[in-house]
C-alpha positions in Angstrom: -28.3 147.9 65.9 -29.4 145.3 63.7 -33.3 145.0 64.5 -33.4 148.9 64.1 -31.7 148.8 61.0 -34.3 146.1 60.0 -37.1 148.2 61.6 -36.3 151.1 59.0 -36.3 148.8 56.4 -39.9 148.1 57.0 -40.8 151.1 57.3 -39.3 152.7 54.1 -40.8 149.0 52.7 -44.4 150.2 54.4 -44.4 153.4 52.6 -43.3 152.7 49.1 -46.4 152.2 48.3 -47.8 155.1 49.7 -44.8 157.7 47.6 -47.2 159.5 44.7 -43.8 161.9 43.3 -41.1 159.8 41.3 -38.6 161.6 43.1 -39.3 159.7 46.7 -39.8 156.8 45.0 -35.8 156.8 44.5 -34.9 158.2 47.9 -36.6 155.0 49.4 -35.0 153.0 46.9 -31.5 154.4 47.9 -32.4 154.4 51.0 -33.3 151.0 51.6 -30.6 150.5 49.6 -28.4 152.3 51.7 -29.6 150.4 55.2 -28.6 147.3 53.0 -25.4 147.0 52.9 -25.0 148.4 56.1 -26.3 145.5 57.5 -24.3 143.1 54.8 -21.3 145.3 56.2 -21.5 145.4 59.9 -21.9 141.0 58.9 -19.2 138.8 61.3 -17.0 138.3 58.2 -15.4 134.4 58.0 -11.3 134.3 58.6 -11.4 135.8 60.9 -9.0 135.0 64.3 -9.5 131.2 65.7 -11.0 131.0 62.6 -9.9 127.2 60.6 -8.6 127.6 56.7 -10.7 126.9 53.8 -9.2 123.5 52.4 -8.5 124.3 48.9 -10.7 121.8 46.5 -7.9 118.8 45.3 -7.4 118.8 41.5 -8.2 116.1 40.0 -5.2 116.1 37.5 -6.4 113.7 34.6 -4.3 113.1 31.9 -5.9 114.7 29.0 -4.0 113.6 26.3 -5.1 110.1 26.7 -9.3 111.7 26.8 -8.1 113.7 23.4 -6.8 109.9 22.2 -9.5 108.4 22.9 -11.7 110.6 21.4 -9.1 111.2 18.0 -9.2 107.5 17.7 -13.1 107.7 17.5 -13.0 110.7 14.8 -10.6 109.3 13.0 -12.6 107.2 9.9 -12.4 103.1 9.4 -10.2 102.2 6.7 -12.6 100.7 4.3 -12.2 97.1 3.1 -11.5 96.9 -0.4 -13.5 94.7 -2.6 -10.2 92.6 -3.1 -6.9 90.8 -2.2 -4.1 93.0 -2.4 -2.6 89.8 -2.4 -4.0 88.7 -5.0 -2.7 91.8 -7.2 0.5 90.5 -6.5 0.4 88.2 -8.3 0.8 87.1 -12.5 -3.4 87.1 -13.2 -4.0 91.3 -10.8 -6.1 92.3 -14.4 -9.0 89.2 -13.7 -8.8 90.2 -10.5 -9.3 93.9 -10.8 -12.0 93.4 -13.2 -13.5 90.9 -11.0 -13.5 93.6 -8.2 -15.1 96.5 -11.0 -17.6 93.9 -11.7 -18.2 93.2 -8.0 -18.4 97.2 -7.4 -20.9 97.7 -9.5 -23.2 94.9 -9.1 -23.7 96.9 -5.9 -24.7 99.9 -6.3 
């Protein structure tokens, strides 16, 4: 029966360029679609008796949190180093150290 359907499909395909009216072309295409659907319906479907069930794809469980944390750590801006020593700021000469740091910063601008 499959060969008959293929022969019919081939004859309809050969007739198509010779058709003049749009209605006959549409009818030809509809008939070819119907025949193709028949050939597909006649094919044996997988999963019948005696067939092995498809193996389920193995799900790789990756800890998404660690990946997200890695990305987050890359996106967080790094702390800028201060042009002065914080320990010096605790001492008595904090004003002098601040002035020196400001002068150094203005020179680099």
